[in-house]
mmCIF file of the N, C-alpha and C atoms, coordinates in Angstrom:
data_MODEL
# 
_entry.id   MODEL 
# 
loop_
_atom_site.group_PDB 
_atom_site.id 
_atom_site.type_symbol 
_atom_site.label_atom_id 
_atom_site.label_alt_id 
_atom_site.label_comp_id 
_atom_site.label_asym_id 
_atom_site.label_entity_id 
_atom_site.label_seq_id 
_atom_site.pdbx_PDB_ins_code 
_atom_site.Cartn_x 
_atom_site.Cartn_y 
_atom_site.Cartn_z 
_atom_site.occupancy 
_atom_site.B_iso_or_equiv 
_atom_site.pdbx_formal_charge 
_atom_site.auth_seq_id 
_atom_site.auth_comp_id 
_atom_site.auth_asym_id 
_atom_site.auth_atom_id 
_atom_site.pdbx_PDB_model_num 
ATOM 1   N N  . ALA A 1 1  ? 58.293 83.662 180.845 1.00 0.00 ? 1  ALA A N  1 
ATOM 2   C CA . ALA A 1 1  ? 57.065 83.959 180.119 1.00 0.00 ? 1  ALA A CA 1 
ATOM 3   C C  . ALA A 1 1  ? 56.498 82.678 179.536 1.00 0.00 ? 1  ALA A C  1 
ATOM 4   N N  . SER A 1 2  ? 55.321 82.765 179.037 1.00 0.00 ? 2  SER A N  1 
ATOM 5   C CA . SER A 1 2  ? 54.694 81.577 178.475 1.00 0.00 ? 2  SER A CA 1 
ATOM 6   C C  . SER A 1 2  ? 54.883 81.545 176.970 1.00 0.00 ? 2  SER A C  1 
ATOM 7   N N  . GLY A 1 3  ? 55.098 80.379 176.457 1.00 0.00 ? 3  GLY A N  1 
ATOM 8   C CA . GLY A 1 3  ? 55.248 80.220 175.022 1.00 0.00 ? 3  GLY A CA 1 
ATOM 9   C C  . GLY A 1 3  ? 53.894 80.070 174.359 1.00 0.00 ? 3  GLY A C  1 
ATOM 10  N N  . ALA A 1 4  ? 53.923 79.894 173.060 1.00 0.00 ? 4  ALA A N  1 
ATOM 11  C CA . ALA A 1 4  ? 52.683 79.740 172.306 1.00 0.00 ? 4  ALA A CA 1 
ATOM 12  C C  . ALA A 1 4  ? 51.923 78.494 172.746 1.00 0.00 ? 4  ALA A C  1 
ATOM 13  N N  . SER A 1 5  ? 52.645 77.542 173.332 1.00 0.00 ? 5  SER A N  1 
ATOM 14  C CA . SER A 1 5  ? 52.024 76.295 173.758 1.00 0.00 ? 5  SER A CA 1 
ATOM 15  C C  . SER A 1 5  ? 51.223 76.441 175.047 1.00 0.00 ? 5  SER A C  1 
ATOM 16  N N  . GLY A 1 6  ? 51.366 77.581 175.746 1.00 0.00 ? 6  GLY A N  1 
ATOM 17  C CA . GLY A 1 6  ? 50.678 77.773 177.008 1.00 0.00 ? 6  GLY A CA 1 
ATOM 18  C C  . GLY A 1 6  ? 51.405 77.171 178.187 1.00 0.00 ? 6  GLY A C  1 
ATOM 19  N N  . CYS A 1 7  ? 52.660 76.775 177.993 1.00 0.00 ? 7  CYS A N  1 
ATOM 20  C CA . CYS A 1 7  ? 53.487 76.244 179.074 1.00 0.00 ? 7  CYS A CA 1 
ATOM 21  C C  . CYS A 1 7  ? 54.508 77.296 179.502 1.00 0.00 ? 7  CYS A C  1 
ATOM 22  N N  . CYS A 1 8  ? 54.968 77.188 180.731 1.00 0.00 ? 8  CYS A N  1 
ATOM 23  C CA . CYS A 1 8  ? 55.928 78.147 181.273 1.00 0.00 ? 8  CYS A CA 1 
ATOM 24  C C  . CYS A 1 8  ? 57.295 77.501 181.456 1.00 0.00 ? 8  CYS A C  1 
ATOM 25  N N  . PHE A 1 9  ? 58.323 78.280 181.178 1.00 0.00 ? 9  PHE A N  1 
ATOM 26  C CA . PHE A 1 9  ? 59.687 77.797 181.349 1.00 0.00 ? 9  PHE A CA 1 
ATOM 27  C C  . PHE A 1 9  ? 60.511 78.714 182.242 1.00 0.00 ? 9  PHE A C  1 
ATOM 28  N N  . GLU A 1 10 ? 60.004 79.920 182.513 1.00 0.00 ? 10 GLU A N  1 
ATOM 29  C CA . GLU A 1 10 ? 60.643 80.865 183.430 1.00 0.00 ? 10 GLU A CA 1 
ATOM 30  C C  . GLU A 1 10 ? 59.557 81.429 184.331 1.00 0.00 ? 10 GLU A C  1 
ATOM 31  N N  . PHE A 1 11 ? 59.938 81.759 185.569 1.00 0.00 ? 11 PHE A N  1 
ATOM 32  C CA . PHE A 1 11 ? 58.972 82.284 186.528 1.00 0.00 ? 11 PHE A CA 1 
ATOM 33  C C  . PHE A 1 11 ? 59.317 83.698 186.953 1.00 0.00 ? 11 PHE A C  1 
ATOM 34  N N  . HIS A 1 12 ? 58.285 84.540 187.070 1.00 0.00 ? 12 HIS A N  1 
ATOM 35  C CA . HIS A 1 12 ? 58.420 85.892 187.611 1.00 0.00 ? 12 HIS A CA 1 
ATOM 36  C C  . HIS A 1 12 ? 58.579 85.739 189.120 1.00 0.00 ? 12 HIS A C  1 
ATOM 37  N N  . LYS A 1 13 ? 59.646 86.264 189.685 1.00 0.00 ? 13 LYS A N  1 
ATOM 38  C CA . LYS A 1 13 ? 59.948 86.033 191.100 1.00 0.00 ? 13 LYS A CA 1 
ATOM 39  C C  . LYS A 1 13 ? 59.406 87.104 192.040 1.00 0.00 ? 13 LYS A C  1 
ATOM 40  N N  . ASN A 1 14 ? 59.260 88.334 191.548 1.00 0.00 ? 14 ASN A N  1 
ATOM 41  C CA . ASN A 1 14 ? 58.853 89.432 192.427 1.00 0.00 ? 14 ASN A CA 1 
ATOM 42  C C  . ASN A 1 14 ? 57.337 89.570 192.466 1.00 0.00 ? 14 ASN A C  1 
ATOM 43  N N  . PRO A 1 15 ? 56.788 89.893 193.632 1.00 0.00 ? 15 PRO A N  1 
ATOM 44  C CA . PRO A 1 15 ? 55.339 90.090 193.735 1.00 0.00 ? 15 PRO A CA 1 
ATOM 45  C C  . PRO A 1 15 ? 54.854 91.149 192.744 1.00 0.00 ? 15 PRO A C  1 
ATOM 46  N N  . PHE A 1 16 ? 53.688 90.932 192.193 1.00 0.00 ? 16 PHE A N  1 
ATOM 47  C CA . PHE A 1 16 ? 53.083 91.846 191.225 1.00 0.00 ? 16 PHE A CA 1 
ATOM 48  C C  . PHE A 1 16 ? 51.773 92.341 191.821 1.00 0.00 ? 16 PHE A C  1 
ATOM 49  N N  . PRO A 1 17 ? 51.472 93.644 191.733 1.00 0.00 ? 17 PRO A N  1 
ATOM 50  C CA . PRO A 1 17 ? 50.245 94.177 192.348 1.00 0.00 ? 17 PRO A CA 1 
ATOM 51  C C  . PRO A 1 17 ? 48.980 93.513 191.798 1.00 0.00 ? 17 PRO A C  1 
ATOM 52  N N  . ALA A 1 18 ? 48.182 92.985 192.681 1.00 0.00 ? 18 ALA A N  1 
ATOM 53  C CA . ALA A 1 18 ? 46.950 92.308 192.271 1.00 0.00 ? 18 ALA A CA 1 
ATOM 54  C C  . ALA A 1 18 ? 46.012 93.250 191.519 1.00 0.00 ? 18 ALA A C  1 
ATOM 55  N N  . SER A 1 19 ? 46.088 94.546 191.805 1.00 0.00 ? 19 SER A N  1 
ATOM 56  C CA . SER A 1 19 ? 45.214 95.510 191.135 1.00 0.00 ? 19 SER A CA 1 
ATOM 57  C C  . SER A 1 19 ? 45.512 95.627 189.643 1.00 0.00 ? 19 SER A C  1 
ATOM 58  N N  . ASN A 1 20 ? 46.683 95.169 189.216 1.00 0.00 ? 20 ASN A N  1 
ATOM 59  C CA . ASN A 1 20 ? 47.053 95.221 187.798 1.00 0.00 ? 20 ASN A CA 1 
ATOM 60  C C  . ASN A 1 20 ? 46.759 93.920 187.055 1.00 0.00 ? 20 ASN A C  1 
ATOM 61  N N  . ILE A 1 21 ? 46.268 92.911 187.768 1.00 0.00 ? 21 ILE A N  1 
ATOM 62  C CA . ILE A 1 21 ? 45.975 91.611 187.163 1.00 0.00 ? 21 ILE A CA 1 
ATOM 63  C C  . ILE A 1 21 ? 44.514 91.570 186.724 1.00 0.00 ? 21 ILE A C  1 
ATOM 64  N N  . VAL A 1 22 ? 44.276 91.176 185.480 1.00 0.00 ? 22 VAL A N  1 
ATOM 65  C CA . VAL A 1 22 ? 42.896 91.080 184.991 1.00 0.00 ? 22 VAL A CA 1 
ATOM 66  C C  . VAL A 1 22 ? 42.442 89.635 184.811 1.00 0.00 ? 22 VAL A C  1 
ATOM 67  N N  . ALA A 1 23 ? 43.403 88.715 184.693 1.00 0.00 ? 23 ALA A N  1 
ATOM 68  C CA . ALA A 1 23 ? 43.046 87.305 184.506 1.00 0.00 ? 23 ALA A CA 1 
ATOM 69  C C  . ALA A 1 23 ? 44.227 86.423 184.879 1.00 0.00 ? 23 ALA A C  1 
ATOM 70  N N  . TYR A 1 24 ? 43.916 85.176 185.178 1.00 0.00 ? 24 TYR A N  1 
ATOM 71  C CA . TYR A 1 24 ? 44.974 84.197 185.423 1.00 0.00 ? 24 TYR A CA 1 
ATOM 72  C C  . TYR A 1 24 ? 44.443 82.813 185.105 1.00 0.00 ? 24 TYR A C  1 
ATOM 73  N N  . LYS A 1 25 ? 45.359 81.912 184.808 1.00 0.00 ? 25 LYS A N  1 
ATOM 74  C CA . LYS A 1 25 ? 44.974 80.516 184.577 1.00 0.00 ? 25 LYS A CA 1 
ATOM 75  C C  . LYS A 1 25 ? 46.159 79.621 184.898 1.00 0.00 ? 25 LYS A C  1 
ATOM 76  N N  . ASP A 1 26 ? 45.852 78.377 185.197 1.00 0.00 ? 26 ASP A N  1 
ATOM 77  C CA . ASP A 1 26 ? 46.899 77.382 185.418 1.00 0.00 ? 26 ASP A CA 1 
ATOM 78  C C  . ASP A 1 26 ? 47.389 76.871 184.071 1.00 0.00 ? 26 ASP A C  1 
ATOM 79  N N  . THR A 1 27 ? 48.640 76.445 184.033 1.00 0.00 ? 27 THR A N  1 
ATOM 80  C CA . THR A 1 27 ? 49.151 75.825 182.817 1.00 0.00 ? 27 THR A CA 1 
ATOM 81  C C  . THR A 1 27 ? 48.474 74.471 182.628 1.00 0.00 ? 27 THR A C  1 
ATOM 82  N N  . ARG A 1 28 ? 48.548 73.960 181.415 1.00 0.00 ? 28 ARG A N  1 
ATOM 83  C CA . ARG A 1 28 ? 47.951 72.660 181.109 1.00 0.00 ? 28 ARG A CA 1 
ATOM 84  C C  . ARG A 1 28 ? 48.661 71.556 181.889 1.00 0.00 ? 28 ARG A C  1 
ATOM 85  N N  . SER A 1 29 ? 47.979 70.463 182.077 1.00 0.00 ? 29 SER A N  1 
ATOM 86  C CA . SER A 1 29 ? 48.537 69.342 182.842 1.00 0.00 ? 29 SER A CA 1 
ATOM 87  C C  . SER A 1 29 ? 49.688 68.650 182.123 1.00 0.00 ? 29 SER A C  1 
ATOM 88  N N  . ASP A 1 30 ? 49.790 68.819 180.805 1.00 0.00 ? 30 ASP A N  1 
ATOM 89  C CA . ASP A 1 30 ? 50.883 68.175 180.075 1.00 0.00 ? 30 ASP A CA 1 
ATOM 90  C C  . ASP A 1 30 ? 52.142 69.041 179.967 1.00 0.00 ? 30 ASP A C  1 
ATOM 91  N N  . CYS A 1 31 ? 52.158 70.200 180.608 1.00 0.00 ? 31 CYS A N  1 
ATOM 92  C CA . CYS A 1 31 ? 53.349 71.061 180.621 1.00 0.00 ? 31 CYS A CA 1 
ATOM 93  C C  . CYS A 1 31 ? 54.393 70.484 181.576 1.00 0.00 ? 31 CYS A C  1 
ATOM 94  N N  . ALA A 1 32 ? 55.647 70.762 181.298 1.00 0.00 ? 32 ALA A N  1 
ATOM 95  C CA . ALA A 1 32 ? 56.736 70.245 182.130 1.00 0.00 ? 32 ALA A CA 1 
ATOM 96  C C  . ALA A 1 32 ? 56.712 70.842 183.536 1.00 0.00 ? 32 ALA A C  1 
ATOM 97  N N  . TYR A 1 33 ? 56.274 72.107 183.651 1.00 0.00 ? 33 TYR A N  1 
ATOM 98  C CA . TYR A 1 33 ? 56.259 72.794 184.941 1.00 0.00 ? 33 TYR A CA 1 
ATOM 99  C C  . TYR A 1 33 ? 54.852 73.258 185.276 1.00 0.00 ? 33 TYR A C  1 
ATOM 100 N N  . ASN A 1 34 ? 54.460 73.068 186.532 1.00 0.00 ? 34 ASN A N  1 
ATOM 101 C CA . ASN A 1 34 ? 53.199 73.583 187.030 1.00 0.00 ? 34 ASN A CA 1 
ATOM 102 C C  . ASN A 1 34 ? 53.380 75.076 187.273 1.00 0.00 ? 34 ASN A C  1 
ATOM 103 N N  . ALA A 1 35 ? 52.491 75.908 186.749 1.00 0.00 ? 35 ALA A N  1 
ATOM 104 C CA . ALA A 1 35 ? 52.629 77.354 186.891 1.00 0.00 ? 35 ALA A CA 1 
ATOM 105 C C  . ALA A 1 35 ? 51.272 78.025 186.767 1.00 0.00 ? 35 ALA A C  1 
ATOM 106 N N  . VAL A 1 36 ? 51.254 79.314 187.137 1.00 0.00 ? 36 VAL A N  1 
ATOM 107 C CA . VAL A 1 36 ? 50.088 80.160 186.946 1.00 0.00 ? 36 VAL A CA 1 
ATOM 108 C C  . VAL A 1 36 ? 50.488 81.234 185.936 1.00 0.00 ? 36 VAL A C  1 
ATOM 109 N N  . ILE A 1 37 ? 49.657 81.444 184.924 1.00 0.00 ? 37 ILE A N  1 
ATOM 110 C CA . ILE A 1 37 ? 49.908 82.487 183.933 1.00 0.00 ? 37 ILE A CA 1 
ATOM 111 C C  . ILE A 1 37 ? 48.990 83.663 184.256 1.00 0.00 ? 37 ILE A C  1 
ATOM 112 N N  . PHE A 1 38 ? 49.595 84.820 184.525 1.00 0.00 ? 38 PHE A N  1 
ATOM 113 C CA . PHE A 1 38 ? 48.843 86.036 184.828 1.00 0.00 ? 38 PHE A CA 1 
ATOM 114 C C  . PHE A 1 38 ? 48.783 86.926 183.592 1.00 0.00 ? 38 PHE A C  1 
ATOM 115 N N  . LYS A 1 39 ? 47.687 87.667 183.450 1.00 0.00 ? 39 LYS A N  1 
ATOM 116 C CA . LYS A 1 39 ? 47.558 88.668 182.390 1.00 0.00 ? 39 LYS A CA 1 
ATOM 117 C C  . LYS A 1 39 ? 47.294 90.012 183.054 1.00 0.00 ? 39 LYS A C  1 
ATOM 118 N N  . THR A 1 40 ? 48.063 91.036 182.667 1.00 0.00 ? 40 THR A N  1 
ATOM 119 C CA . THR A 1 40 ? 47.926 92.364 183.256 1.00 0.00 ? 40 THR A CA 1 
ATOM 120 C C  . THR A 1 40 ? 46.956 93.226 182.449 1.00 0.00 ? 40 THR A C  1 
ATOM 121 N N  . LYS A 1 41 ? 46.620 94.386 183.005 1.00 0.00 ? 41 LYS A N  1 
ATOM 122 C CA . LYS A 1 41 ? 45.728 95.327 182.332 1.00 0.00 ? 41 LYS A CA 1 
ATOM 123 C C  . LYS A 1 41 ? 46.270 95.751 180.973 1.00 0.00 ? 41 LYS A C  1 
ATOM 124 N N  . LYS A 1 42 ? 47.594 95.801 180.842 1.00 0.00 ? 42 LYS A N  1 
ATOM 125 C CA . LYS A 1 42 ? 48.221 96.223 179.582 1.00 0.00 ? 42 LYS A CA 1 
ATOM 126 C C  . LYS A 1 42 ? 48.418 95.059 178.608 1.00 0.00 ? 42 LYS A C  1 
ATOM 127 N N  . GLY A 1 43 ? 47.930 93.860 178.975 1.00 0.00 ? 43 GLY A N  1 
ATOM 128 C CA . GLY A 1 43 ? 48.019 92.717 178.085 1.00 0.00 ? 43 GLY A CA 1 
ATOM 129 C C  . GLY A 1 43 ? 49.293 91.901 178.216 1.00 0.00 ? 43 GLY A C  1 
ATOM 130 N N  . PHE A 1 44 ? 50.154 92.269 179.161 1.00 0.00 ? 44 PHE A N  1 
ATOM 131 C CA . PHE A 1 44 ? 51.388 91.532 179.399 1.00 0.00 ? 44 PHE A CA 1 
ATOM 132 C C  . PHE A 1 44 ? 51.055 90.227 180.108 1.00 0.00 ? 44 PHE A C  1 
ATOM 133 N N  . ARG A 1 45 ? 51.694 89.152 179.697 1.00 0.00 ? 45 ARG A N  1 
ATOM 134 C CA . ARG A 1 45 ? 51.494 87.849 180.345 1.00 0.00 ? 45 ARG A CA 1 
ATOM 135 C C  . ARG A 1 45 ? 52.802 87.394 180.967 1.00 0.00 ? 45 ARG A C  1 
ATOM 136 N N  . PHE A 1 46 ? 52.697 86.817 182.155 1.00 0.00 ? 46 PHE A N  1 
ATOM 137 C CA . PHE A 1 46 ? 53.891 86.268 182.797 1.00 0.00 ? 46 PHE A CA 1 
ATOM 138 C C  . PHE A 1 46 ? 53.518 85.065 183.635 1.00 0.00 ? 46 PHE A C  1 
ATOM 139 N N  . CYS A 1 47 ? 54.517 84.229 183.874 1.00 0.00 ? 47 CYS A N  1 
ATOM 140 C CA . CYS A 1 47 ? 54.325 82.994 184.632 1.00 0.00 ? 47 CYS A CA 1 
ATOM 141 C C  . CYS A 1 47 ? 54.845 83.153 186.049 1.00 0.00 ? 47 CYS A C  1 
ATOM 142 N N  . ALA A 1 48 ? 54.212 82.458 186.972 1.00 0.00 ? 48 ALA A N  1 
ATOM 143 C CA . ALA A 1 48 ? 54.647 82.481 188.363 1.00 0.00 ? 48 ALA A CA 1 
ATOM 144 C C  . ALA A 1 48 ? 54.511 81.084 188.960 1.00 0.00 ? 48 ALA A C  1 
ATOM 145 N N  . ASP A 1 49 ? 55.339 80.840 189.957 1.00 0.00 ? 49 ASP A N  1 
ATOM 146 C CA . ASP A 1 49 ? 55.336 79.551 190.655 1.00 0.00 ? 49 ASP A CA 1 
ATOM 147 C C  . ASP A 1 49 ? 54.157 79.516 191.622 1.00 0.00 ? 49 ASP A C  1 
ATOM 148 N N  . PRO A 1 50 ? 53.248 78.564 191.489 1.00 0.00 ? 50 PRO A N  1 
ATOM 149 C CA . PRO A 1 50 ? 52.085 78.514 192.373 1.00 0.00 ? 50 PRO A CA 1 
ATOM 150 C C  . PRO A 1 50 ? 52.437 78.253 193.836 1.00 0.00 ? 50 PRO A C  1 
ATOM 151 N N  . ALA A 1 51 ? 53.661 77.843 194.118 1.00 0.00 ? 51 ALA A N  1 
ATOM 152 C CA . ALA A 1 51 ? 54.082 77.610 195.500 1.00 0.00 ? 51 ALA A CA 1 
ATOM 153 C C  . ALA A 1 51 ? 54.522 78.900 196.195 1.00 0.00 ? 51 ALA A C  1 
ATOM 154 N N  . ASP A 1 52 ? 54.777 79.974 195.429 1.00 0.00 ? 52 ASP A N  1 
ATOM 155 C CA . ASP A 1 52 ? 55.190 81.248 196.025 1.00 0.00 ? 52 ASP A CA 1 
ATOM 156 C C  . ASP A 1 52 ? 54.019 81.868 196.779 1.00 0.00 ? 52 ASP A C  1 
ATOM 157 N N  . ASP A 1 53 ? 54.297 82.416 197.969 1.00 0.00 ? 53 ASP A N  1 
ATOM 158 C CA . ASP A 1 53 ? 53.237 82.991 198.801 1.00 0.00 ? 53 ASP A CA 1 
ATOM 159 C C  . ASP A 1 53 ? 52.445 84.081 198.082 1.00 0.00 ? 53 ASP A C  1 
ATOM 160 N N  . TRP A 1 54 ? 53.132 84.966 197.350 1.00 0.00 ? 54 TRP A N  1 
ATOM 161 C CA . TRP A 1 54 ? 52.419 86.072 196.694 1.00 0.00 ? 54 TRP A CA 1 
ATOM 162 C C  . TRP A 1 54 ? 51.485 85.568 195.598 1.00 0.00 ? 54 TRP A C  1 
ATOM 163 N N  . VAL A 1 55 ? 51.795 84.435 195.009 1.00 0.00 ? 55 VAL A N  1 
ATOM 164 C CA . VAL A 1 55 ? 50.945 83.867 193.960 1.00 0.00 ? 55 VAL A CA 1 
ATOM 165 C C  . VAL A 1 55 ? 49.676 83.282 194.577 1.00 0.00 ? 55 VAL A C  1 
ATOM 166 N N  . LYS A 1 56 ? 49.802 82.682 195.751 1.00 0.00 ? 56 LYS A N  1 
ATOM 167 C CA . LYS A 1 56 ? 48.651 82.080 196.434 1.00 0.00 ? 56 LYS A CA 1 
ATOM 168 C C  . LYS A 1 56 ? 47.605 83.122 196.798 1.00 0.00 ? 56 LYS A C  1 
ATOM 169 N N  . GLN A 1 57 ? 48.045 84.347 197.030 1.00 0.00 ? 57 GLN A N  1 
ATOM 170 C CA . GLN A 1 57 ? 47.118 85.414 197.423 1.00 0.00 ? 57 GLN A CA 1 
ATOM 171 C C  . GLN A 1 57 ? 46.324 85.866 196.228 1.00 0.00 ? 57 GLN A C  1 
# 
């Protein structure tokens, strides 16, 4: 998940239905890990590896 700093330290590994995603953004350039932060319809936020195929879609 993402911390208050907007950086990610753990990645969600399983594909998540795109229909449940309402927003996404890349982590800041000064974060230790490059990641995408997704926000779901229920307000849940999680991080994913941008190199994963399901994230690219």
